[in-house]
N, C-alpha and C positions, 0 to 999 in steps of 0.2 A: 626829475623823475628818472633820468638815465642812471644816476648814481644809486637810487633806491633799487632799481632792477638789478644792477650789477652786484650790489651788496647781497641781495636776496639769492643770487647765483653763487655766492661765496667769493666774489672778487672785490678788489678795492673800488671805491666810488669813482675815481678817475682812471681812465685807461692809460696804459703805457705803450700799447702797440695798436696798430690799425692796419686796414687792408684797403687799397685803392683799386678801383676798376671803373669801367665805363659800360654803358648800355645804350645802344641806339634804338630809338623808338620812332615809329611812323608818326608824322604830323598830319593833322586834319587839313583839309583844303582852306579852312578859315584862318590857319596860322600864317602870319605875314611871311612873305618870301625872304625877307631880310634875316629872319631868325631860323630859317630852314637850310638844310644842305643835304648832300648825298654822301653817305658812308660807303665807299667802294668796297671795303673789306667785308662788311655785313650785307651789302646790297640793300640798304635801307634809306629811303628819302625821308628826312625829318630832322629830329633833334637828337642830341646825345646827352645823357646824364653822366656826369663825372661824380663818383660817390666815394667817400671814405667812411668805413664802418669800424667799430671795435671788433674784437675777436668773438663777441657774442652776436654780431650782426646789427648792433644798434648804430644808427646814423650819427656821424660826427661832423661831416661837412658835405655839402652838395653844391654843384654848379651845373647849369643847363646851358648848352651851346648849340650852334648849328651842327648837324651830323658830320659835316666835312672837316671839323676841327679834330686834329689828331690827339691821341691819348696824352702824349708828352707835351703838346702845345699848351694845354690848359692845366696840366698837372702842377706846374710851378706855382701858379696863382692859387690853386686849391690847397696845396701843401702849405703855402704861407698863411692862408686863412686857418688851416688846421692848427698850425703852430701857435698862432695868436689865441685861438680858442681853448686849446688843450696843451698847456705847457709841459705836462708830464709825459707826453708821448715822445719816445726816443726811437721807435722802430716802426716802419711801414713796409708791409709786403705788397708786391705788385707783380703782375704778369710780365711776360717778355716785351710788351709794348712800351714799357717804361725804362728801357735801357739807355745807354749812351751817357751823355754829359749830365743828364738829370741826376744820376746817382751821386756824382761828385759835387754837384751844385747843392744838393740836399745836405750832404755832409758838411760842406764848407760854409754855406750861408744860413742853414737852419739848425745845424747840430742834430741832424736827423739821419738815421741809417735807413736807406731805401734798399731793400733786398728784393731782387727779382727772381722769379722761378719760371720754369717752362711748363707747357701743357703736360698734363698727366701728374702734376703735383697738387697736393691739397694743403691749404693753410689750416692749421689747427691751433688750439690754444697753446700748444707747446712748440710751435714753429711750423716749418714746411716739411712734408713727407711725401714720398712717392706713393701714388695710388696703386693698389694691387691690380695687376693686368687682368682684364676681362671682367671687371666688376663695376665699371662706370656706366653712365646712362647709355652710351652707344652700344656697349656689350649687352645691356638689358634689352635694348630695342632689337638687336639682332636675334637674341634668344626668343623674344616674343614672336618675331616674324617666322622663325624656324620651328616654333611650337614647343621649345624647351622652357623649363621653368628656371628661375634664378638668373644668373648672368655670368657665372664662372665658366671657364673652359672645360669641355668634356672630351 
């Protein structure tokens, strides 16, 4: 089904690039303590979803861990699974949480280019680009609070 959606969007059926990220989510009290943790960065007790999508946002690989597992710690396992499932992928974009030895490991062990970018950059179908200053969600929220429309600087 993913291939059909991609082709309908004018893309090849199999992706060649992906985006990896995590999301911490609160866990209900009924979730066993062994599978929960505390993400100190996000200040969330619960679980963490490690996700790889293609550039259209379609899921390619997912892993769920306790929230205290770091982004890099589970990334190697998830990227190995991604490589097995999607042999055509040669590039994965990631935020700054995936730096360090993981970049070289991906290149050497998986023949995969892991490119990291910093906050304020957006991943598009053509690569990473700097977001225009004053147009992101934080700028729009500031504009709403101050009573201005839009989100650009005035």
